[in-house]
Structures are given as C-alpha cells and as structure tokens.
C-alpha positions as CSV (number, residue, x, y, z in Angstrom):
1,M,-29.7,72.1,57.5
2,D,-30.7,75.4,56.3
3,P,-34.6,76.6,56.8
4,V,-34.5,78.2,53.3
5,D,-33.4,74.8,51.7
6,D,-36.5,73.2,53.6
7,L,-38.9,75.8,52.1
8,L,-37.3,75.9,48.8
9,R,-37.4,72.2,48.0
10,T,-40.8,71.6,48.3
11,I,-41.5,74.1,45.4
12,R,-41.5,72.1,42.1
13,S,-42.7,72.7,38.7
14,E,-44.5,69.7,37.1
15,G,-46.1,71.1,33.8
16,A,-46.5,74.4,35.2
17,G,-48.0,76.9,33.3
18,V,-44.8,78.4,31.6
19,G,-44.4,80.3,28.2
20,I,-43.8,83.7,26.4
21,E,-46.6,86.2,26.7
22,E,-46.6,89.2,24.6
23,L,-48.4,92.4,26.0
24,T,-49.6,94.9,23.3
25,P,-51.7,98.1,24.8
26,P,-54.4,97.8,26.1
27,R,-54.0,94.1,26.5
28,R,-53.7,93.0,30.2
29,L,-52.4,89.7,31.7
30,T,-54.1,88.3,34.6
31,G,-53.4,85.2,36.9
32,D,-54.4,83.7,40.0
33,A,-52.0,80.9,40.6
34,A,-50.6,80.6,44.4
35,L,-47.3,81.6,42.8
36,T,-46.3,83.1,39.6
37,L,-42.9,84.3,38.2
38,L,-42.8,87.1,35.5
39,A,-39.5,88.0,33.8
40,P,-39.4,90.7,31.1
41,I,-37.5,89.9,28.0
42,Q,-38.6,93.1,26.2
43,G,-40.2,96.3,27.5
44,V,-41.6,97.1,30.8
45,T,-44.3,95.7,32.8
46,E,-46.4,97.2,35.2
47,L,-47.7,95.2,38.4
48,A,-49.8,96.9,41.0
49,D,-47.4,99.5,42.5
50,S,-44.4,97.9,40.9
51,V,-42.5,98.3,37.7
52,V,-40.6,95.5,36.3
53,R,-38.1,95.9,33.6
54,V,-35.6,93.6,31.6
55,G,-33.2,92.3,34.0
56,E,-35.7,91.9,36.9
57,T,-37.6,89.1,37.8
58,A,-40.9,89.5,39.7
59,I,-42.7,86.9,41.8
60,V,-46.3,87.1,42.9
61,R,-48.3,85.6,45.4
62,G,-52.1,85.2,44.4
63,P,-54.0,87.0,42.0
64,F,-52.4,89.8,39.8
65,T,-53.0,91.9,36.8
66,A,-50.1,93.1,34.4
67,H,-50.2,95.8,31.9
68,S,-48.0,97.7,29.9
69,N,-47.7,101.0,27.9
70,E,-45.6,99.5,25.2
71,H,-45.0,96.3,23.5
72,T,-43.7,94.0,26.1
73,V,-42.4,90.3,26.1
74,L,-42.8,88.3,29.2
75,L,-41.6,85.1,30.5
76,V,-44.5,83.7,32.6
77,A,-44.4,81.0,34.9
78,A,-47.5,79.9,37.2
79,Y,-47.2,77.4,40.1
80,N,-49.7,75.3,41.9
81,V,-48.2,75.3,45.4
82,R,-49.3,72.1,47.2
83,G,-48.1,70.6,50.6
84,A,-48.0,72.0,54.1
85,V,-44.2,73.0,54.1
86,A,-44.7,74.8,50.5
87,H,-47.6,76.8,52.2
88,R,-45.1,78.0,55.0
89,L,-43.1,79.3,52.3
90,L,-46.5,81.4,51.0
91,D,-46.5,82.7,54.5
92,I,-43.5,84.0,54.7
93,L,-43.5,85.8,51.2
94,P,-44.7,89.4,50.6
95,P,-47.8,89.7,48.1
96,M,-45.0,90.7,45.6
97,L,-41.3,91.0,45.1
98,V,-39.2,92.3,42.3
99,L,-35.6,91.6,42.2
100,P,-32.6,92.3,39.7
101,D,-31.1,89.3,38.3
102,S,-27.9,88.0,39.7
103,D,-25.5,86.8,37.3
104,D,-26.6,83.2,37.7
105,C,-30.2,84.2,37.2
106,T,-29.7,86.1,34.2
107,A,-28.1,83.2,32.4
108,M,-30.7,81.0,33.3
109,R,-33.5,83.3,32.4
110,D,-32.2,83.9,29.0
111,F,-31.7,80.0,28.4
112,L,-35.1,79.3,29.6
113,A,-36.7,82.0,27.1
114,S,-34.8,80.5,24.2
115,Q,-35.9,76.8,25.2
116,S,-39.8,77.7,25.7
117,A,-40.2,77.8,22.0
118,S,-38.6,74.6,21.4
119,C,-40.6,71.3,20.5
120,A,-37.8,68.8,21.2
121,S,-38.6,65.6,22.9
122,G,-38.8,65.8,26.7
123,Q,-38.9,69.7,26.5
124,Q,-41.6,69.9,29.3
125,V,-39.2,68.3,31.7
126,V,-36.3,70.6,30.7
127,L,-38.6,73.6,31.2
128,D,-39.8,72.5,34.6
129,R,-36.2,72.1,35.9
130,L,-35.0,75.3,34.3
131,L,-38.0,77.1,36.0
132,D,-37.2,75.4,39.3
133,W,-33.7,76.8,39.1
134,L,-34.8,80.4,38.1
135,L,-37.5,80.5,40.9
136,V,-35.2,79.2,43.5
137,C,-32.4,81.5,42.4
138,T,-34.6,84.6,42.7
139,L,-36.2,83.6,46.1
140,R,-32.8,82.7,47.3
141,A,-31.6,86.2,46.5
142,W,-34.7,87.7,48.2
143,F,-34.0,85.6,51.4
144,D,-30.4,86.7,51.4
145,Q,-31.7,90.3,51.8
146,Q,-33.9,89.5,55.0
147,P,-31.5,89.7,57.9
148,A,-34.0,88.7,60.3
149,A,-35.8,85.9,58.5
150,P,-36.3,83.2,59.4
151,V,-36.5,84.0,62.9
152,G,-33.9,82.7,65.1
153,W,-31.7,81.0,62.8
154,N,-28.9,83.5,63.0
155,D,-29.3,83.6,66.8
156,E,-26.1,82.3,68.5
157,T,-27.9,80.1,71.0
158,L,-31.0,79.2,68.9
159,G,-29.2,78.6,65.6
160,P,-27.6,75.3,66.3
161,V,-31.1,74.1,67.9
162,L,-33.1,74.9,64.8
163,R,-30.6,73.4,62.5
164,A,-30.5,70.1,64.6
165,M,-34.4,69.7,64.7
166,H,-34.7,70.3,61.0
167,A,-32.0,68.0,60.1
168,A,-33.4,65.0,62.3
169,P,-37.1,65.8,63.1
170,G,-37.5,62.0,63.9
171,R,-34.9,62.2,66.8
172,P,-36.4,61.6,70.3
173,W,-35.6,65.2,71.2
174,T,-36.1,66.5,74.9
175,L,-35.5,69.9,76.3
176,A,-32.4,68.6,77.8
177,A,-31.1,67.3,74.6
178,L,-31.8,70.4,72.8
179,A,-30.1,72.4,75.7
180,D,-27.2,70.3,75.4
181,T,-27.2,71.2,71.8
182,A,-27.2,74.9,72.4
183,G,-24.7,74.5,75.2
184,V,-26.9,76.3,78.0
185,S,-29.4,75.4,80.5
186,R,-32.9,74.3,79.9
187,T,-34.1,77.4,81.4
188,T,-32.1,79.7,79.3
189,L,-33.1,77.8,76.2
190,A,-36.6,77.8,76.7
191,E,-36.8,81.8,77.7
192,R,-34.6,82.4,74.8
193,F,-36.8,80.3,72.5
194,V,-40.0,81.9,73.5
195,K,-38.5,85.5,73.4
196,V,-36.9,85.0,69.7
197,V,-39.5,82.6,68.2
198,G,-42.4,83.3,70.1
199,K,-43.1,79.6,71.2
200,P,-41.3,77.1,73.5
201,P,-38.9,74.8,71.6
202,L,-40.9,71.7,71.9
203,T,-43.9,73.4,70.6
204,Y,-41.9,74.4,67.7
205,L,-40.6,71.0,67.1
206,K,-44.1,69.6,67.3
207,D,-45.1,72.1,64.6
208,W,-42.4,71.5,62.4
209,R,-43.2,67.7,62.7
210,M,-46.9,67.9,62.0
211,T,-46.3,70.1,58.8
212,L,-43.7,67.5,57.6
213,A,-46.2,64.8,58.5
214,A,-48.9,66.2,56.2
215,D,-46.7,66.3,53.3
216,L,-45.3,62.7,53.8
217,L,-49.1,61.4,54.0
218,A,-49.9,63.3,50.7
219,E,-47.0,62.4,48.7
220,S,-46.2,58.8,49.8
221,T,-47.6,55.5,50.2
222,S,-46.1,55.0,53.7
223,T,-48.4,53.9,56.3
224,V,-49.4,56.1,59.2
225,A,-47.1,54.3,61.6
226,A,-44.3,54.7,59.2
227,V,-44.8,58.5,59.0
228,A,-45.4,58.8,62.7
229,H,-42.0,57.1,62.9
230,Q,-40.3,59.4,60.5
231,V,-41.4,62.5,62.5
232,G,-40.4,61.2,66.0
233,Y,-43.5,59.4,67.3
234,A,-43.2,56.0,68.7
235,D,-46.7,54.9,67.8
236,A,-49.6,55.7,65.6
237,F,-51.9,56.2,68.1
238,G,-50.1,59.2,69.8
239,F,-49.2,60.5,66.4
240,S,-52.7,60.5,64.9
241,T,-54.0,62.1,68.2
242,A,-51.3,64.9,68.0
243,F,-52.1,65.0,64.3
244,K,-55.7,65.7,64.6
245,R,-55.3,68.3,67.4
246,F,-53.0,70.3,65.1
247,H,-54.5,69.9,61.6
248,G,-58.1,69.2,62.6
249,V,-58.3,66.1,60.7
250,N,-56.8,62.5,61.2
251,P,-53.9,61.4,59.2
252,T,-56.3,58.9,56.9
253,E,-58.4,62.1,56.2
254,C,-55.4,64.3,55.6
255,R,-53.9,62.0,53.1
256,T,-57.2,61.7,51.1
257,D,-57.9,65.7,51.1
258,C,-54.3,66.5,50.2
259,R,-54.2,64.4,47.3
260,A,-57.3,65.6,46.1
C-alpha cells in the first residue's frame, strides 16, 4: 500500500466548482476553497509570488487571488475537502505549488477544457472524473519530487512496517509482529521509528486508525462496533474511549458533526 494512494484517493470531486474563467485587466479572480486547481489555457496568471503559464498547473491551498496583465483564460476547479484523511493531505501540501504538466496531464487538461463547455447528458459526472485525474496527476508529480516525503516510507527498516499497517489497519498488530515484518528486534524497530517518524510504531498505528475511523463514521452507515472492528478494535467500548481521547468527541458525535 502506497501512502500517497491513501491520501489521494480521499480527494474526489462531486460537482466541484469547475469551469473556464477569463481574466482581463484589471479583473481579479479570488477563491477560498480548501483546494483549488488553476491551469492557464491562454496567457499568464500571477498568484502571490508565483507565475503560472500555459503548460503549467497550480494547486492552491486556501484563499487566493489571481490576476493577469493580459487577457488570460483559465481552467479553474475548486474542491471542498472533507474527511480526516483528506485533511492529512492538506497538512502535507505547501500553500501553493506550480508544476509543469507531464505528458499525461497535458492531454487530460486539454480534454477537460474542451469538455467544460459541453452540455451533454451526465456532463458533470464526466467533468468530476476528469478533474480527479488532473488533480491526482499533478499531485502525484509533486510527491515524486519530494524524496523525504512521506517520512519513513523509503526507509529500509520502516518502509515494510508502514506499508503493512496501512494495508491492514484492522489486523491485531503488536510490536513483536511489526518487528517481525521489519526483520529486526522490537527495540531496534521502536528506536528507529521514534528517530525517523517522531513517535513509537503503535502510537503511529493508533493515530492512523483513528483518522480512518473518522472517515468511516462520516461516510458509511456502519455501526460503531463495525467501524471499531475495521480499524482493529475488538469492542466498541474500547474503541469509543480511544476515539474520544484522540478526537475530543465520541464516535456518534463525530458522525453527526462530520456529516454536517
């Protein structure tokens, strides 16, 4: 299991604000979505301290203002990011990133631009899926440029352990079982984990389970006991206690608040 897969699969567009925007001086474009994608089709766009040109895609976290000194046409897509796992992605991303399109991204961006003006049946669903691909394509390219992120995944000792925990969070992991996965002693694993990741392996596992649990509660109709089992807890009581300690609210309150 790749950690980038875990983060990116949580970002989905469902009628996200997507369309073509034209900027003619002195008009400015503003936005305040959790995540916004901007891709010039014509002209040059200025965002904060960065310039975005045709053939480049910008992803902005939070409020922004875009302006141009010439007539510019932009593909703009705004995302409302929901869920605990998705917010982990926001914590990792810089306030703004600008990347040149890869071959795959260029083809998808151009096709998305052509489809945005169509009025065919089911067009919003088509745009949502195309937008998902362009966003993921751009973020994947950014992650590929980060040699040290996510922390620990390329570590010879910790990589197998992190992949195992993410692939099977509901498994009854123990420190001994995780050490066996790494092929080292429990002491070696624990010391290495704290040094590289910043916390013990079982603490990291608990944090990941609680993050997944919040999304499962918000996005499904599963009972609290069923969610507890999915993330590795034998009973709902122990799960609820751990959940409230981590999130500050109990699972039922979280389900109501997150859905709202």
